[in-house]
Kinemage of the C-alpha trace (Angstrom):
@kinemage 1
@onewidth
@group {chain A} dominant
@subgroup {mainchain}
@vectorlist {calphas} color= white
{ca met a 1} P 1.172 -21.683 -0.484
{ca val a 2} L 3.145 -18.653 0.473
{ca asn a 3} L 1.640 -16.850 3.586
{ca ser a 4} L 0.276 -13.872 2.018
{ca tyr a 5} L -0.389 -12.283 5.802
{ca ile a 6} L 2.072 -10.407 7.760
{ca pro a 7} L 1.309 -9.384 11.311
{ca val a 8} L 1.207 -5.296 11.491
{ca ser a 9} L 3.258 -5.533 15.104
{ca asn a 10} L 7.110 -5.640 13.226
{ca lys a 11} L 7.984 -2.815 11.430
{ca ile a 12} L 11.085 -5.000 10.096
{ca ile a 13} L 9.191 -7.555 8.596
{ca leu a 14} L 6.790 -4.770 6.911
{ca gln a 15} L 9.498 -3.107 5.892
{ca ala a 16} L 11.103 -6.412 4.269
{ca asn a 17} L 7.772 -6.544 2.527
{ca gly a 18} L 7.314 -3.204 0.976
{ca val a 19} L 4.494 -2.018 3.442
{ca tyr a 20} L 6.407 1.535 4.887
{ca ile a 21} L 3.800 2.835 6.793
{ca thr a 22} L 4.227 2.656 10.814
{ca pro a 23} L 2.138 -0.410 12.942
{ca ala a 24} L 0.410 2.716 14.197
{ca thr a 25} L -0.537 4.458 11.142
{ca leu a 26} L -2.071 1.072 10.204
{ca arg a 27} L -3.741 -0.088 13.310
{ca lys a 28} L -5.337 3.816 13.079
{ca trp a 29} L -6.424 2.549 9.426
{ca his a 30} L -7.986 -0.719 11.149
{ca his a 31} L -10.009 1.038 13.871
{ca leu a 32} L -11.628 3.828 11.038
{ca gly a 33} L -12.605 0.920 8.126
{ca ile a 34} L -9.097 2.617 5.800
{ca his a 35} L -8.757 -0.451 3.155
{ca ala a 36} L -10.982 -2.514 5.480
{ca asn a 37} L -9.978 -5.777 3.212
{ca leu a 38} L -6.447 -5.480 4.103
{ca phe a 39} L -6.763 -6.116 7.688
{ca leu a 40} L -7.049 -9.655 9.379
{ca lys a 41} L -6.847 -10.240 12.902
{ca ile a 42} L -6.188 -13.869 13.751
{ca thr a 43} L -5.877 -15.148 17.326
{ca asn a 44} L -5.689 -11.379 18.592
{ca lys a 45} L -3.548 -10.034 16.264
{ca leu a 46} L -4.167 -8.376 13.550
{ca met a 47} L -2.026 -9.542 10.173
{ca ile a 48} L -2.368 -7.400 6.977
{ca asp a 49} L -2.820 -9.291 2.966
{ca leu a 50} L -0.044 -8.672 1.025
{ca thr a 51} L -1.955 -9.743 -1.471
{ca glu a 52} L -4.268 -6.620 -1.148
{ca trp a 53} L -1.472 -4.908 -0.734
{ca ala a 54} L 0.601 -4.937 -3.987
{ca lys a 55} L -3.494 -4.057 -5.906
{ca ile a 56} L -3.489 -1.308 -3.287
{ca val a 57} L -0.216 -0.055 -4.628
{ca glu a 58} L -0.982 -1.073 -8.091
{ca val a 59} L -3.563 1.282 -8.199
{ca ala a 60} L -1.440 4.255 -6.675
{ca arg a 61} L 0.832 3.847 -8.826
{ca gln a 62} L -1.971 3.642 -11.585
{ca arg a 63} L -3.300 7.102 -10.661
{ca arg a 64} L 0.373 8.712 -10.813
{ca glu a 65} L 0.600 7.278 -14.026
{ca glu a 66} L -2.571 9.119 -15.744
{ca lys a 67} L -1.802 12.074 -13.000
{ca ile a 68} L 1.301 12.735 -14.940
{ca thr a 69} L 0.206 11.723 -18.405
{ca arg a 70} L -2.714 14.443 -18.045
{ca leu a 71} L -0.010 16.602 -16.525
{ca gln a 72} L 2.236 16.112 -19.383
{ca lys a 73} L -0.874 16.787 -22.099
{ca leu a 74} L -1.027 20.376 -20.149
{ca gly a 75} L 2.489 21.000 -20.913
{ca ile a 76} L 3.341 21.515 -17.236
{ca val a 77} L 5.553 18.126 -16.648
{ca lys a 78} L 8.001 18.026 -19.493
{ca gly a 79} L 10.025 15.005 -19.646
{ca cys a 80} L 9.115 12.534 -16.679
{ca asp a 81} L 9.513 9.070 -16.801
{ca ile a 82} L 6.611 7.887 -14.897
{ca his a 83} L 8.768 3.957 -14.556
{ca glu a 84} L 11.555 5.639 -12.549
């Protein structure tokens, strides 16, 4: 089984795994309950579940594509490649 949990405290590991949000912001999200299913606390260490992170990113991509499609239909955005 692949380790899908990484510590919030290590910015280098976060960035190596495609999480470009600062540890402080992630800690604040955890405190406020934002994306609660993203976090797991193991032996007093706050961890991120990369599987859940991938789901959040995929939802954001889908929303972006839908928004661009709507804007293209309205003629506001022309020739935008959504797969860049």
